[in-house]
C-alpha positions as CSV (number, residue, x, y, z in Angstrom):
1,M,177.1,37.5,94.5
2,K,175.2,40.7,96.4
3,I,178.2,40.7,99.0
4,A,180.5,41.1,96.0
5,Q,178.6,44.2,94.5
6,K,178.3,45.7,97.6
7,T,182.1,45.5,98.8
8,F,183.0,46.8,95.2
9,K,180.8,49.6,96.0
10,K,182.3,50.4,99.1
11,F,185.7,50.3,97.7
12,L,184.6,53.0,94.7
13,F,183.0,55.1,97.4
14,Y,186.4,54.9,99.3
15,I,188.5,55.7,96.2
16,F,185.9,58.2,94.8
17,P,183.8,59.8,97.6
18,Q,181.9,62.1,94.9
19,L,180.5,59.0,93.7
20,K,178.5,58.5,97.3
21,L,177.0,62.2,96.9
22,V,176.0,61.0,93.2
23,H,174.4,57.7,94.4
24,N,172.6,59.5,97.5
25,F,171.2,62.3,95.2
26,S,170.1,59.6,92.3
27,K,167.9,57.5,95.5
28,K,166.1,60.7,96.7
29,V,165.2,61.3,93.1
30,T,163.3,58.2,92.9
31,G,161.6,58.3,95.9
32,L,160.2,61.7,94.7
33,K,158.8,60.3,91.4
34,N,157.0,57.4,93.4
35,T,155.5,59.9,96.1
36,K,154.1,62.2,92.9
37,K,152.3,59.0,91.8
38,K,150.5,58.4,95.4
39,Y,150.0,61.9,95.4
40,R,148.3,61.8,91.8
41,I,146.0,58.7,92.8
42,I,145.0,60.4,96.3
43,K,144.0,63.7,94.5
44,M,142.1,61.9,91.6
45,R,139.9,59.8,94.1
46,L,139.2,63.1,96.9
47,S,138.2,65.1,93.5
48,L,135.9,62.1,92.2
49,K,134.3,61.8,95.7
50,I,133.5,65.7,95.7
51,I,132.1,65.7,92.3
52,V,130.2,63.0,92.9
53,G,128.4,64.2,96.4
54,S,128.0,68.0,94.8
55,A,126.0,66.4,92.0
56,C,123.9,64.2,94.4
57,S,123.2,67.3,96.4
58,F,122.3,69.1,93.6
59,L,120.0,67.1,91.9
60,F,118.2,66.2,95.5
61,I,118.0,69.8,96.5
62,I,116.3,70.5,92.8
63,L,113.8,67.4,92.9
64,I,112.7,68.1,96.3
65,G,113.1,71.8,96.7
66,F,112.3,73.1,93.7
67,I,109.8,70.6,92.1
68,L,108.2,68.1,95.0
69,F,107.9,70.4,98.2
70,P,106.2,73.3,96.3
71,H,103.9,70.9,94.2
72,V,103.1,69.0,97.4
73,I,102.1,72.6,99.1
74,K,99.7,73.3,96.0
75,S,98.0,70.0,96.4
76,Q,97.4,70.5,100.0
77,V,95.6,74.0,99.4
78,K,93.6,72.3,96.5
79,K,92.6,69.9,98.7
80,M,91.7,72.4,101.3
81,V,89.9,75.1,99.4
82,N,86.5,73.8,98.4
83,L,82.7,73.8,99.8
84,K,81.9,69.9,100.0
85,P,80.4,69.0,103.6
86,G,83.3,68.4,106.2
87,Q,85.6,71.0,104.9
88,D,86.6,73.4,107.4
89,I,86.4,76.3,104.9
90,R,82.9,75.6,104.4
91,E,81.7,76.2,107.9
92,M,83.3,79.7,107.6
93,F,81.9,80.2,104.2
94,L,78.3,79.2,105.5
95,K,78.9,81.2,108.7
96,V,81.6,84.1,108.8
97,P,83.2,83.2,112.1
98,F,83.6,86.6,113.1
99,P,82.0,90.3,112.4
100,L,82.5,92.4,109.9
101,S,83.0,96.3,110.8
102,F,80.6,98.3,109.1
103,K,80.6,102.0,109.4
104,V,77.9,104.4,108.2
105,Y,78.6,107.9,107.3
106,I,76.0,111.0,106.8
107,F,76.3,114.1,104.9
108,S,74.2,116.5,106.7
109,V,73.4,119.9,104.8
110,V,74.6,122.5,106.8
111,N,72.7,125.3,104.8
112,P,68.9,123.8,104.0
113,D,67.0,127.1,103.7
114,E,70.1,128.7,101.2
115,V,69.8,125.3,99.3
116,Q,66.0,125.3,99.0
117,K,66.2,129.2,97.3
118,G,68.8,127.7,95.0
119,A,72.3,127.8,96.8
120,M,75.3,125.2,96.4
121,P,75.0,122.5,99.4
122,I,77.3,122.9,102.2
123,L,77.9,119.2,103.7
124,E,78.9,118.2,107.2
125,E,80.1,114.6,107.4
126,K,78.6,112.7,110.3
127,G,79.7,109.8,111.7
128,P,80.9,107.0,111.8
129,F,78.0,105.2,113.1
130,C,79.3,101.7,114.0
131,Y,77.6,98.2,113.4
132,Q,78.8,94.9,113.2
133,E,77.8,92.8,110.5
134,W,77.5,89.2,110.7
135,K,77.4,87.2,107.5
136,T,75.2,83.9,107.2
137,K,73.8,81.3,104.7
138,I,70.8,79.6,105.2
139,N,68.7,77.2,103.4
140,V,71.9,75.4,102.0
141,E,71.6,72.9,99.2
142,D,74.3,70.9,98.0
143,I,74.0,69.3,94.3
144,D,76.5,66.9,93.7
145,G,76.4,66.5,89.8
146,D,77.3,69.9,88.9
147,D,78.9,70.3,92.2
148,T,77.6,73.2,93.2
149,I,75.9,74.7,96.6
150,S,72.9,77.1,96.8
151,Y,71.9,78.9,99.6
152,D,70.2,82.5,100.8
153,P,72.7,85.3,101.9
154,V,71.8,87.2,105.3
155,D,73.3,89.9,106.7
156,T,72.5,91.2,110.2
157,F,73.8,94.5,112.0
158,I,74.3,95.1,115.4
159,E,74.7,98.3,116.8
160,M,78.2,98.9,118.2
161,S,79.2,101.9,120.6
162,E,82.8,101.9,121.2
163,P,85.6,104.7,120.6
164,G,85.8,106.9,117.4
165,C,82.3,106.4,116.6
166,A,79.2,108.9,116.7
167,A,76.2,108.5,118.5
168,F,73.2,106.9,117.2
169,D,71.0,109.7,118.7
170,T,73.0,112.4,116.5
171,E,70.9,114.6,114.2
172,V,71.5,115.0,110.8
173,N,69.6,117.3,108.1
174,I,69.3,115.8,104.5
175,A,67.2,115.8,101.7
176,H,64.0,113.4,102.5
177,P,65.2,110.4,100.3
178,M,61.2,109.3,100.1
179,I,60.2,112.6,98.6
180,L,63.2,113.1,96.5
181,G,63.2,109.8,95.3
182,M,59.4,109.6,94.4
183,V,59.8,113.2,92.5
184,N,62.9,111.7,90.6
185,T,61.1,108.2,89.8
186,I,57.8,109.8,88.6
187,S,59.7,112.3,86.5
188,R,61.3,109.6,84.6
189,Q,58.8,107.1,84.4
190,K,55.5,109.2,84.4
191,P,55.9,112.5,84.0
192,G,52.1,113.7,83.4
193,A,51.7,112.3,87.3
194,L,54.3,114.9,88.8
195,T,51.2,117.2,89.6
196,L,49.4,114.5,91.4
197,A,52.9,113.5,93.2
198,N,52.8,117.6,94.1
199,K,49.4,117.4,96.0
200,A,50.0,113.8,97.6
201,I,53.2,115.2,99.5
202,K,51.3,118.1,100.9
203,S,49.1,115.8,102.4
204,I,51.1,112.6,103.4
205,W,53.9,115.3,105.0
206,L,51.7,118.0,106.0
207,N,52.6,120.4,103.1
208,P,56.0,121.1,104.1
209,M,58.1,124.0,103.2
210,S,61.4,122.2,102.4
211,L,62.7,119.4,101.4
212,F,65.0,119.0,104.2
213,I,64.3,117.3,107.5
214,T,66.1,116.8,110.3
215,V,66.4,113.6,112.1
216,K,68.0,111.2,114.2
217,A,70.6,109.0,112.9
218,R,69.5,106.0,114.4
219,D,66.1,106.4,112.7
220,V,67.0,107.3,109.2
221,L,69.4,104.8,109.1
222,F,67.6,101.2,110.8
223,D,64.7,102.2,112.8
224,G,62.7,103.8,110.6
225,V,61.1,107.7,109.9
226,T,57.2,107.3,110.0
227,I,55.1,108.2,106.6
228,N,51.7,108.9,107.8
229,C,49.3,107.6,105.2
230,G,46.0,107.9,106.9
231,V,44.9,110.5,104.7
232,Q,41.8,110.6,102.8
233,D,42.3,113.0,99.7
234,F,42.6,111.3,96.2
235,A,46.4,112.0,95.3
236,G,47.5,111.2,99.3
237,K,45.5,107.9,98.9
238,A,46.6,107.1,95.3
239,I,50.3,107.5,95.8
240,C,49.8,105.9,99.5
241,T,48.4,102.4,98.1
242,Q,51.5,102.3,95.9
243,L,53.7,102.9,98.9
244,K,52.0,99.9,100.9
245,G,53.0,97.8,98.4
246,E,56.8,98.4,98.4
247,P,58.4,95.3,100.4
248,S,61.2,97.6,101.1
249,L,58.7,100.1,103.6
250,K,57.8,98.4,107.0
251,H,53.7,98.5,108.4
252,I,53.8,99.8,111.9
253,S,49.8,100.1,111.8
254,E,47.3,99.6,109.2
255,D,47.6,103.3,107.8
256,D,51.4,104.0,108.9
257,L,54.6,103.2,107.2
258,E,58.2,103.4,108.2
259,F,60.9,103.8,105.7
260,S,65.0,103.6,106.6
261,L,67.9,103.5,104.1
262,L,69.5,100.2,105.8
263,G,66.3,98.6,107.5
264,P,65.3,96.2,104.7
265,K,68.7,94.5,104.4
266,N,68.7,93.6,108.0
267,A,68.4,90.1,109.0
268,T,66.5,89.6,105.6
269,P,67.2,86.8,103.3
270,G,68.7,88.0,100.1
271,K,67.8,86.5,96.8
272,R,69.1,82.7,96.1
273,I,72.6,82.3,95.0
274,K,74.0,79.3,93.1
275,A,77.5,78.9,93.1
276,F,80.8,76.3,92.6
277,R,81.6,73.9,95.2
278,G,85.2,73.6,93.7
279,S,85.7,70.1,94.7
280,Q,86.3,69.4,90.9
281,D,87.8,72.3,89.3
282,F,89.5,74.7,92.5
283,H,89.9,77.5,90.3
284,L,85.6,77.7,90.1
285,V,85.5,77.5,94.0
286,G,82.7,80.0,95.3
287,R,82.1,81.5,91.6
288,I,78.6,82.3,91.2
289,V,76.4,80.5,88.8
290,T,73.2,81.7,89.4
291,Y,71.4,84.6,91.1
292,D,67.3,84.5,91.7
293,T,67.5,81.1,89.7
294,K,68.7,83.1,86.7
295,F,72.2,82.7,84.8
296,K,72.2,86.0,83.7
297,M,70.7,89.5,84.6
298,E,67.7,91.2,82.9
299,V,68.8,95.0,83.8
300,W,71.0,96.4,81.6
301,N,71.3,97.2,77.6
302,D,73.7,94.8,77.0
303,T,74.1,91.2,77.5
304,K,77.6,91.7,78.3
305,C,76.7,93.7,81.7
306,D,73.7,91.3,82.5
307,V,76.7,88.6,82.6
308,I,76.6,87.0,86.3
309,F,80.3,86.4,87.4
310,G,82.8,86.5,90.5
311,T,82.1,85.2,94.0
312,D,80.5,87.0,96.6
313,G,83.4,88.7,97.9
314,T,84.0,86.1,101.2
315,I,85.8,83.6,99.5
316,F,87.9,83.4,96.1
317,P,90.0,80.7,94.3
318,P,93.5,80.0,95.5
319,M,96.1,80.4,93.4
320,L,95.0,83.5,91.1
321,K,97.2,85.1,88.6
322,K,97.5,88.7,88.9
323,E,95.9,89.5,85.5
324,E,92.9,87.9,86.6
325,G,91.9,90.4,89.1
326,L,89.8,89.8,92.0
327,A,85.8,89.7,90.8
328,S,82.7,90.1,93.3
329,F,79.2,90.3,92.4
330,S,77.1,92.7,94.3
331,P,73.4,92.5,94.4
332,D,72.9,96.1,95.4
333,L,74.8,97.2,92.2
334,C,73.4,94.3,89.9
335,R,76.7,94.0,88.7
336,A,79.9,92.4,89.5
337,L,83.2,94.6,90.5
338,V,86.5,93.8,89.4
339,A,89.4,94.6,91.9
340,K,92.8,94.9,89.8
341,F,96.6,94.3,90.9
342,K,98.4,97.6,92.1
343,T,101.6,96.4,93.7
344,Q,102.9,93.8,96.6
345,T,102.9,94.6,99.9
346,K,102.7,92.6,103.4
347,Y,100.0,92.3,106.2
348,D,101.3,91.1,109.6
349,G,104.5,89.8,107.7
350,I,102.8,87.8,105.4
351,P,103.5,89.0,101.7
352,V,100.0,89.7,100.0
353,S,99.0,91.6,96.9
354,Y,97.3,95.0,96.7
355,Y,94.1,95.4,94.3
356,D,92.0,98.4,94.0
357,A,88.5,98.7,92.3
358,S,86.7,101.6,90.6
359,L,83.2,102.3,89.0
360,G,84.7,102.9,85.7
361,D,83.9,105.4,83.1
362,Q,80.4,104.3,81.4
363,S,80.8,107.7,79.4
364,K,84.2,107.1,77.6
365,N,85.1,103.7,78.6
366,P,83.1,101.0,75.5
367,E,82.9,98.1,78.3
368,D,81.2,100.2,80.6
369,A,78.7,101.9,78.3
370,C,76.2,99.3,78.6
371,Y,75.7,100.5,82.4
372,C,74.1,103.9,81.0
373,T,70.2,103.6,81.4
374,T,70.2,105.7,78.1
375,P,73.2,106.9,75.8
376,Q,72.0,110.5,76.2
377,T,72.2,110.4,80.0
378,C,75.4,108.6,80.5
379,L,77.0,109.7,83.7
380,K,80.8,110.8,84.0
381,K,83.8,109.0,85.1
382,G,83.4,107.2,88.9
383,L,79.3,107.2,88.8
384,M,76.9,104.7,88.2
385,D,72.9,105.2,88.0
386,L,71.0,102.3,90.0
387,Y,67.8,103.1,88.9
388,K,67.2,100.3,86.8
389,C,68.7,97.9,89.4
390,A,66.9,99.8,92.5
391,G,64.2,101.1,90.6
392,I,64.8,104.6,91.8
393,P,67.4,107.2,90.4
394,I,70.1,106.4,93.0
395,Y,73.6,107.2,92.0
396,V,76.4,105.2,93.4
397,S,79.9,106.7,93.6
398,Q,83.1,106.0,96.1
399,P,83.5,108.2,98.8
400,H,83.6,111.9,98.3
401,F,83.5,111.2,94.7
402,Y,87.1,109.8,94.8
403,D,88.3,108.7,91.4
404,S,85.1,110.6,89.9
405,D,85.0,113.5,87.6
406,E,85.4,116.9,89.1
407,S,82.5,118.4,88.2
408,Y,80.7,116.4,90.8
409,L,83.1,117.3,93.5
410,K,82.2,121.1,92.1
411,G,78.9,120.5,92.6
412,V,79.0,120.6,96.4
413,R,81.3,121.9,99.3
414,G,82.3,120.1,102.0
415,L,84.3,116.8,100.2
416,K,87.7,116.1,100.6
417,P,88.3,112.7,98.8
418,E,91.4,110.5,100.1
419,V,92.9,107.5,98.7
420,E,93.3,106.0,102.6
421,K,90.0,107.0,103.5
422,H,87.6,106.5,100.2
423,A,89.2,103.7,97.6
424,I,88.2,100.5,97.7
425,R,90.9,98.0,98.6
426,I,91.7,94.3,99.2
427,L,95.1,92.6,100.7
428,F,94.6,89.5,98.9
429,E,97.2,86.7,100.0
430,P,96.8,84.8,96.5
431,L,98.3,81.3,97.2
432,T,95.4,80.2,99.5
433,G,92.8,82.9,98.0
434,S,92.5,84.6,101.2
435,P,91.5,88.5,101.5
436,V,93.5,89.2,104.9
437,S,92.4,92.8,105.0
438,A,89.8,94.6,102.8
439,R,87.5,97.7,102.4
440,K,84.8,98.1,100.4
441,R,83.6,101.7,100.3
442,L,80.5,103.1,98.6
443,Q,78.8,106.5,98.6
444,F,74.9,106.7,97.6
445,N,74.3,109.8,96.0
446,M,70.6,111.2,94.2
447,P,70.1,114.0,91.5
448,L,69.0,117.1,92.9
449,E,67.0,119.1,90.0
450,P,64.7,121.7,90.0
451,N,61.1,120.6,89.0
452,P,58.4,123.4,87.8
453,K,55.5,121.1,89.2
454,V,56.5,120.5,92.4
455,E,56.7,123.4,94.8
456,I,59.4,122.6,96.8
457,F,61.3,121.6,93.8
458,H,61.0,125.1,92.3
459,N,64.3,126.8,93.0
460,F,67.1,123.7,93.3
461,T,70.3,124.8,91.1
462,P,70.7,121.1,89.7
463,T,73.8,119.1,91.3
464,I,74.3,115.7,92.3
465,L,73.6,115.3,96.2
466,P,75.3,112.8,98.7
467,I,73.1,111.2,101.2
468,F,75.6,108.8,103.0
469,W,78.3,106.2,102.6
470,V,79.4,103.0,103.8
471,E,82.5,101.1,104.4
472,E,82.2,97.2,105.0
473,G,85.7,96.6,106.1
474,V,87.7,93.1,107.7
475,D,91.3,92.9,109.0
476,L,92.3,89.1,109.9
477,N,93.8,88.6,113.9
478,N,96.1,86.8,114.4
479,T,93.8,83.7,115.0
480,F,93.2,83.9,111.7
481,T,96.3,84.8,110.1
482,K,99.0,82.4,112.2
483,P,98.2,79.5,109.8
484,L,99.2,81.8,107.0
485,K,102.5,82.7,108.8
486,T,103.5,79.3,109.7
487,L,102.9,77.9,106.1
488,F,105.2,81.2,104.9
489,L,107.5,80.5,107.7
490,M,108.2,77.2,106.4
491,K,108.3,78.4,102.8
492,K,110.9,80.7,104.1
493,I,112.9,77.9,105.8
494,V,113.0,75.7,103.0
495,T,113.7,78.7,100.4
496,I,116.9,79.4,102.6
497,M,118.0,75.7,102.9
498,K,117.1,74.9,99.1
499,Y,119.3,77.8,97.8
500,T,122.1,77.2,100.7
501,V,122.4,73.5,99.2
502,L,122.5,74.4,95.8
503,L,124.8,77.2,96.2
504,V,127.2,74.9,98.3
505,S,126.2,71.7,95.6
506,L,127.7,74.4,92.6
507,A,130.4,75.2,94.4
508,G,131.3,71.7,95.3
509,L,130.9,71.0,91.8
510,G,133.5,73.8,90.8
511,A,136.0,72.7,93.3
512,G,135.7,68.8,92.3
513,I,136.2,69.9,88.7
514,Y,139.4,72.2,89.1
515,L,140.9,69.6,91.6
516,H,140.4,66.8,88.7
517,V,141.8,68.6,86.2
518,R,144.5,71.0,87.3
519,P,148.3,70.3,86.5
520,D,150.2,68.1,89.6
521,E,151.9,70.2,91.9
522,S,155.9,70.6,91.7
523,M,157.8,68.7,94.6
524,T,161.3,70.8,95.4
525,V,164.1,69.5,96.8
526,T,165.3,72.0,99.2
527,T,169.4,73.3,98.9
528,V,171.6,74.8,101.2
529,N,174.7,76.7,100.2
530,K,178.1,75.1,101.5
531,V,181.4,76.7,101.3
532,K,185.1,75.2,101.3
533,P,187.7,76.7,103.1
534,E,189.3,79.6,101.4
535,E,192.4,78.4,99.2
536,N,194.9,80.7,98.4
537,G,192.4,83.2,99.0
538,T,189.9,82.2,97.2
539,K,186.2,81.4,98.6
540,I,184.6,78.4,96.5
541,T,180.6,78.3,97.2
542,K,178.5,75.3,95.8
543,T,175.0,74.1,96.1
544,I,174.5,70.6,97.5
545,D,171.7,68.6,99.1
546,D,171.5,68.4,102.6
547,D,171.9,64.6,101.9
548,M,175.5,65.2,100.7
549,M,176.4,66.6,103.9
550,D,178.0,63.5,105.8
551,G,180.4,63.1,102.4
552,L,181.4,67.0,101.9
553,E,182.1,67.1,105.7
554,K,184.6,64.3,105.6
555,N,186.3,66.2,102.3
556,G,187.0,69.6,104.3
557,Y,183.8,71.5,103.4
558,R,181.7,73.4,106.3
559,E,178.2,75.3,106.4
560,E,178.3,78.6,106.1
561,K,175.3,80.7,106.7
562,Y,174.8,84.3,105.4
């Protein structure tokens, strides 16, 4: 039967050659349909693979890069930042392994004789006088019940001679701190005793003609200036009896004492501090619970200002929010200073936050008003009276009256406040709670006022007289910043990788979906133009397939290229 069909087909193709052309074209079209089916199947399988692979990559990077990795980093930081025994950070907390930079600048009065007669003081800044400050904590005790640690802080100062530092034998002209402090204190506490104080000054200081003395920087800062208390008159003995009971004065003999501005702090244990260790709640690490065994101060006019909060400044909790600020308690000021976030910056390649602090404005800001000694004697912006804290009228400000009311700057000459030199600032890495660079700057001033009951105070023009200012600073070197840089390098690499994988995954998903839903590509048959020989002067042109060429050539057709 098949043989007969083939024989009949050949016979027809011989009689009618055009039928062979139609037959061949039909076979080609059938083959194209089968190819399209196979192409569609292959296309669907490839697009599904791309979609599934991209979706898996997307979910993986979200889980690992955006959820798991940050959680692991924070978890490790929480474990590391606590003060329990055995932790590396505890050892650094108890003994800071490097010295802080401690610099002192003294304001020397250029025109002491004129000031004594009522002229405005002209000041010349002398310094810096440079020291290393070593911070340690002794008599350490752990209390597991409330997760706290108690200790006595000790600051030790060592002279440093290095380029840019002034010689410690430099002479300065300053208002005698003991005489000025004593007269101002008696004026507030017992004004009726000023006449007695005037006689005692003449006796102890050998009838001085001026409030100002010339003294070496080394002596007035740490070594000491002698007070001769071997006097026999009633007024002198009465004042000396009180002076001998002052713990801040050094006894060098039975009759003689020494005073210095910073000597009492040197290598002397401070009042006991109790702070949280942070092993139960990392947000509390370093926060002071009690100072001198008390949960709050008993100094100011309001319990709000007596609240003890913040750390001692050597440690802060990790992962602090910007709006929380950096609170550190300062025993010298009987209060906490809160540094507020300003901007983002970098330190040694590490992204950090810039914070600065101020002393507020107790004359205008309700939250600062409780630091006033009395409502009538509130100081203006930038100054704070430490009378209730230190026991003598000392006014603290930022150096050169930076960020203070202009009236204080106009009361003297020779000051030039600058933000870079005189502001309180901290560069803080928030993830680990690390201060990488800091400058704590405070200026100590005393009121200079006329007093008719004390001879050498008769002619003064009222002003706030700067005495000296200090800068306590730290800049972590590569030894201590290297772990931070390694951490942030790892975070940077992971960030680049996770966003790269995320973008590639999203691009893959888009490409896979497009391949899956787009229409099938059309498959075309390429044709060429064939021309029949001229008949009776007329050219006959036909468009046919290459597969038909054999049959056409047999019937007198030829290819014409044009």
